[in-house]
N, C-alpha and C positions, 0 to 999 in steps of 0.2 A: 643849194646849191649839188652839183656833182663832187667836188674836189672839196669837199665838206664830209662827206659821209661817202666811207668805201660800200655799202652795201648797193649805192644810187650808183655812183659811179660804177656797178660790174653787170646794174640793170640797163645802164644809159650806155654800157662799152661792149653787154655781150650782140648784140645785132650787126656792130662792127663785124668781128671775126665771126659766128654762126649767125651769118642771115637767112638761112631755109631751116634754124631750127628754134623751134621755137622755146623758149627759156620757162622751164616749170618753178618757182622758186615756191621752197620749202622753209621751214622755222630753221633748221639745221646750218642754213647759210645766212639768215639774220645771227643767231647767235656765233658761226666762226667768224664772222665784219668785224662784231664788234671783241670779237679777242685780240683780231689779227690792227685793230685800231687803238687798242691798251699795248699792244705792243711797237708800233708808230708812235706813240707819246713815250715810249719808253716806263710806262707800266709794267708792265711783263719784261722781261729779257730773256729766258728761252720757255717756249712755248711747243706744248706735243698736239696735234687736230689728232685724233682716231676717226675714222672716216673710212664707208665703204665706197668699195667701188661706184664709179658710177655718179658720183656727187661733187664734181667741179673740184674735183684736187689742186690740178695741175693747173688750168685759167684759172682759179683763184688765187694759192699762193705765188703760182711761178709768172704769171700774164697781169694779170687785175694786179696783185696787189703791187707788184715795180714799180707800174707807170703811173698808179696813181701815189705813191710817195714819193717819186720822184716832180711831179705835181706840187709839190707842197715841200720838196727838200733834194732839189736834185743833182745835191754833190754823193744824195746815198750810195754807196757801191756794196753792188750786189754780187754773192755767187750762190750760183743755183744748181743745185747736186741731184742727181736722182740717180736710177741703176745703171743707166748706160746716154755713154754721150748724144747719139743718137735721139731718145728725147728732152736731153739737153738744149741740141740743137732747133730742134723744134717747137722749144720754148721761148728758146730768143729769135727767131724770127717774128712768131705770133708778137712777139711784145714789142718789137719792130714797127712790125706792119699795125701793128693796134697807135700804136706814138710819130707814124705817119701818115697816117688816115685820116681825110681830109675832116669827119670830126674834132678828133683828137686834136689837131691842128688849130682848127678857129677858135679855140678855146683856150689852149693853153699853148700854141704856138712859140709865142714871147718868151717859155719858162722852162720846157723847154726844147731845145736844139739839139737836132744829132749832130756828132763832129763827126767831120769829112777824114779824116783822119785814123781814127780806128772803128773797120767797119767792115768784120770780123760776121762772119756767120753764129758761131759763139760768144764773143766778143766785142759788146762795139760799146761807145759812150757819148757824153753829153756834151756842151760845153762849159760845164759844172765843173768838168772832172770826175763826175756820178760816172758809175759805168754799173754791164752785165755781162757777168762771164758764163756763162753756165760748163758744167762738168760732168764726167761719168766720175760715184763719189769713188770709186779702187782707182780713177786716174790720175793722173799725178799733177798732187795741186801745192806742192814747194813755189816759194816764192812767192804767193795770190795771197793779197790780205783785203778783208773787205768789211763792210760795214752791218751787215745782217746777208746770218746763211738763211737761205731757203733749199732747205732738203726736201726733196718728193718723191717720195715712193722707194726710198734706197735699197731696193732688195727686192726683183721678180717673183710674183708669186710662187710660179714654175718653178728657182732655184731657191725656193723659204726654206722648207727640206733638208737640206741639206746643211747641213752641219758645217762642213768644212765654206760655201758660200756665206753661211752667215756670218761665223766668227769673220770673217774677210771685213765683211762690212761695217762691224764692230771694233776688227780692227784699224780700221782706216778712220775712225767717225775717230778711236781715243790716240792713235798716232798722226795726224794730219789734220781734221776737219776741224775739228775744236778747240787749234792755234789755232784757223787762218782768221781770225778778228783782229783788227787796229788795237780796239780798247777791249781786251780782256771783260773790264768793269762793266761799259754801261753797253757797247756794242748787243746784238741780237740775231738770236737763234730761232729761226719756228722749223719743226718738225711735221709735212702732214704725212700718215703713209693707213694702210691696212693693216691690220693688225695680221699675224702670220703666226708665229708663236711664245708663247711665254718668253722666251731669254730674246725675242724678235730687236732692234735697234729702242724703239719706245719702251722695252720690260727695263733693257740695259743700262736705258737713260734712267728712270725712274729707281731704277737701285743707288745710283750715285749719292752718296749721302752729302758730298762738300756743296754739290747746286742743287737747286730748287726751283724744277722744270715744275709750270701750272699745264 
């Protein structure tokens, strides 16, 4: 069933959001789905996925993954961070469209019910008190906490070679983003991005000795 395996959920959800585009499945998607399933189970707490452009980064991590997890645990609270708020808004809308689709509601409408009290473009909740908040990574995240951080391409590749822009992302992670989990020991973070330089966010996190990143 689609709710049992993330890869199967993705294959069936794809035409709901991309009806005019053929999905060309590749082994890298199987690999990413396997790691993300381990993240959902809690076997991995800190996960980095480095892939090239056009690898289904945003749909997989920012849309399909949280939708699939809500079927299994609708109380999960997601904070989605990307390089600018407009992209976070786009992916919030895509997730809301997927959950509200006839395909999704026929299968899991009894498990995932969107709340009418909180229905903003970048922030929406379900009746189990789970929510999805979309933000730019250098925006104001104070006061917001979740059970899973979804970090998707934290820096625009056009700005990645600017030392100032790159440092702003690293500082945002260290000083704000990294502390926005409800349970620092058991809640999870996934970063998916294209590598841009040796000291980008991937390099920065891999150099940290106090945390084990997969």
